[in-house]
C-alpha positions in Angstrom: -42.6 -23.9 29.6 -41.8 -25.1 33.1 -39.4 -27.7 31.6 -37.6 -24.8 29.8 -37.3 -23.0 33.1 -35.8 -26.1 34.7 -33.3 -26.4 31.8 -32.4 -22.7 32.3 -31.9 -23.0 36.0 -29.8 -26.2 35.7 -27.6 -24.6 33.0 -27.0 -21.5 35.1 -26.4 -23.4 38.3 -23.8 -25.6 36.5 -22.0 -22.5 35.2 -21.8 -20.9 38.7 -20.7 -24.3 40.2 -18.1 -24.6 37.4 -16.6 -21.3 38.6 -16.6 -22.1 42.3 -15.5 -25.7 41.8 -11.9 -24.5 41.3 -12.0 -23.3 44.9 -13.6 -26.6 46.1 -16.9 -24.7 46.7 -20.3 -24.8 45.2 -22.8 -22.1 44.3 -25.1 -23.4 47.1 -22.3 -23.2 49.6 -21.8 -19.5 48.6 -25.5 -18.8 49.3 -26.5 -18.6 45.6 -30.0 -20.0 45.4 -32.7 -20.3 42.8 -33.9 -16.7 42.8 -30.3 -15.4 43.1 -29.2 -17.5 40.1 -32.0 -16.1 37.9 -31.7 -12.5 39.1 -27.9 -12.4 38.8 -28.1 -13.8 35.3 -30.8 -11.7 33.7 -28.7 -11.1 30.6 -28.3 -14.8 30.0 -32.1 -15.3 30.3 -32.7 -12.5 27.8 -30.1 -13.9 25.4 -31.7 -17.4 25.6 -35.4 -16.5 25.8 -35.4 -14.0 22.9 -34.0 -16.4 20.2 -36.0 -19.4 21.7 -39.3 -17.5 21.5 -38.5 -16.2 18.0 -37.7 -19.6 16.6 -40.7 -21.3 18.2 -43.0 -18.5 16.9 -41.6 -18.9 13.4 -41.9 -22.7 13.4 -45.4 -22.6 14.9 -46.5 -20.0 12.3 -44.9 -21.9 9.4 -46.6 -25.1 10.4 -50.1 -23.9 11.4 -50.4 -20.1 10.6 -52.0 -19.4 14.0 -53.0 -16.2 15.6 -49.7 -14.9 17.2 -49.1 -16.3 20.7 -52.7 -17.6 21.0 -52.9 -21.2 22.0 -55.9 -23.3 20.8 -59.2 -22.7 22.7 -57.9 -19.4 24.1 -60.6 -17.0 22.9 -61.4 -18.8 19.7 -64.0 -21.4 20.8 -62.0 -24.5 19.8 -60.3 -25.5 16.6 -62.6 -26.2 13.7 -59.8 -27.8 11.6 -59.3 -30.6 14.0 -55.5 -29.8 14.4 -55.7 -28.7 18.0 -54.0 -31.8 19.5 -51.3 -31.6 16.8 -50.7 -28.0 17.5 -50.4 -28.4 21.2 -48.0 -31.4 20.8 -45.9 -29.4 18.3 -45.8 -26.4 20.5 -44.7 -28.5 23.5 -42.1 -30.4 21.6 -40.7 -27.5 19.8 -40.4 -25.5 23.0 -38.6 -28.4 24.6 -36.2 -29.0 21.7 -35.4 -25.4 20.9 -34.8 -24.5 24.5 -32.6 -27.6 25.0 -30.5 -26.8 21.9 -30.1 -23.1 22.6 -29.2 -23.8 26.3 -26.7 -26.4 25.3 -25.1 -24.1 22.7 -25.0 -21.2 25.2 -23.5 -23.5 27.8 -20.8 -24.6 25.4 -20.0 -21.0 24.5 -20.0 -19.6 28.0 -18.2 -22.5 29.8 -14.8 -21.7 28.4 -15.2 -18.1 29.5 -16.2 -19.2 33.0 -13.2 -21.6 33.2 -10.9 -18.7 32.1 -12.4 -16.4 34.8 -11.9 -19.1 37.5 -8.3 -19.6 36.5 -7.7 -15.8 36.7 -9.2 -15.7 40.2 -7.0 -18.6 41.3 -4.0 -16.6 40.2 -5.1 -13.6 42.2 -6.6 -11.4 39.5 -9.8 -9.5 39.7 -12.8 -11.1 38.0 -15.7 -9.1 36.7 -19.1 -10.4 35.6 -19.4 -12.0 32.2 -21.3 -9.6 29.9 -22.9 -9.7 26.5 -24.1 -6.4 24.9 -23.7 -4.7 28.3 -26.1 -7.3 29.9 -24.9 -9.4 32.9 -24.8 -12.9 31.6 -23.1 -14.4 34.7 -22.5 -12.4 37.9 -19.1 -13.8 38.8 -16.9 -11.9 41.1 -13.4 -12.3 42.6 -11.8 -9.2 44.1 -8.2 -8.9 45.5 -8.2 -7.9 49.2 -6.0 -5.0 50.1 -6.3 -5.4 53.8 -8.1 -7.4 56.5 -8.7 -5.5 59.8 -10.3 -6.7 63.1 -13.3 -4.5 64.0 -12.1 -4.2 67.6 -8.4 -3.2 68.0 -8.1 -5.3 71.1 -9.5 -8.4 69.3 -7.2 -11.4 69.5 -8.7 -12.9 66.3 -5.8 -14.0 64.0 -5.7 -12.0 60.8 -4.9 -14.1 57.7 -1.8 -13.4 55.7 -0.9 -13.7 52.1 -2.6 -12.8 48.8 -6.3 -13.0 49.4 -9.2 -13.0 47.0 -12.7 -12.1 48.2 -15.3 -14.5 46.6 -18.5 -13.5 48.4 -20.4 -14.0 51.6 -21.7 -17.1 53.2 -24.0 -16.8 56.2 -22.5 -13.7 57.7 -19.0 -14.7 56.8 -16.6 -13.5 54.1 -15.4 -16.2 51.9 -11.7 -15.7 50.9 -9.2 -17.6 48.8 -5.6 -17.5 49.8 -3.6 -17.5 46.5 -0.4 -18.5 48.2 -1.6 -21.5 50.3 -4.5 -22.4 48.0 -6.9 -22.5 51.0 -10.4 -21.2 51.4 -10.8 -19.0 54.5 -14.1 -18.0 56.1 -13.9 -14.8 58.3 -16.8 -13.6 60.5 -18.2 -10.3 59.0 -19.0 -9.3 62.6 -15.3 -9.4 63.6 -13.4 -8.3 60.5 -13.5 -5.5 57.9 -12.2 -6.1 54.3 -10.7 -3.4 52.2 -10.8 -4.3 48.5 
C-alpha cells in the first residue's frame, strides 16, 4: 500500500507542477509539500482510492473467496489450504497494478484540465479549484489582483504595475504573475497588502 501512496503523491505533485510550470515555478517553490499536496487534493484521493479498493476487493474475492478485508493469518490461525503465499502475492500485485492503471488514467484525464487552467491564468483570468462531484480534486488558484498597496504610506517600496495575478504565498511573500510583462514577482507580505 505504501507503493500506491507513492504513486498517488507523484501523480498529484506532477499535476501541481504542471500548473505552475507555465509560470516557470514549481509546486515546491510555492511551498506545496507532501502533506499540503494530499490535504489540498482530498477529492482526487477519494476518486482514486474508492475504485481501486473496490476493484481489488472484487478481484481478490473472485480468486480466493476470502473473508472481506482480512489478510491471511490475521485472526484465522493460518491458511489451511496452503494458498497463503499466493494470496499475499496476488494482493500485492493487484494493488500495484490497479493503483498504477487508475492513477495513470486519472492523470491523463485531469492533465488537460490543469493545462487549460494554467493557460487561463496566464491570460489573466481567475482560476478556481478543479472539482468532481463537489469534491476538490486539485486546489489550484489564480486570482486577479485589483490593487497593491504599501502597508506604510511613507514606504518607498515600488508598487508593481500592470495586470497582476496572485498565485499564492512563498515564505512570507506574495507570488504574483504580471500578465503584461510575463514576469513572476515576489512581494513581501510584511510590506504590501493585496486586494483581490
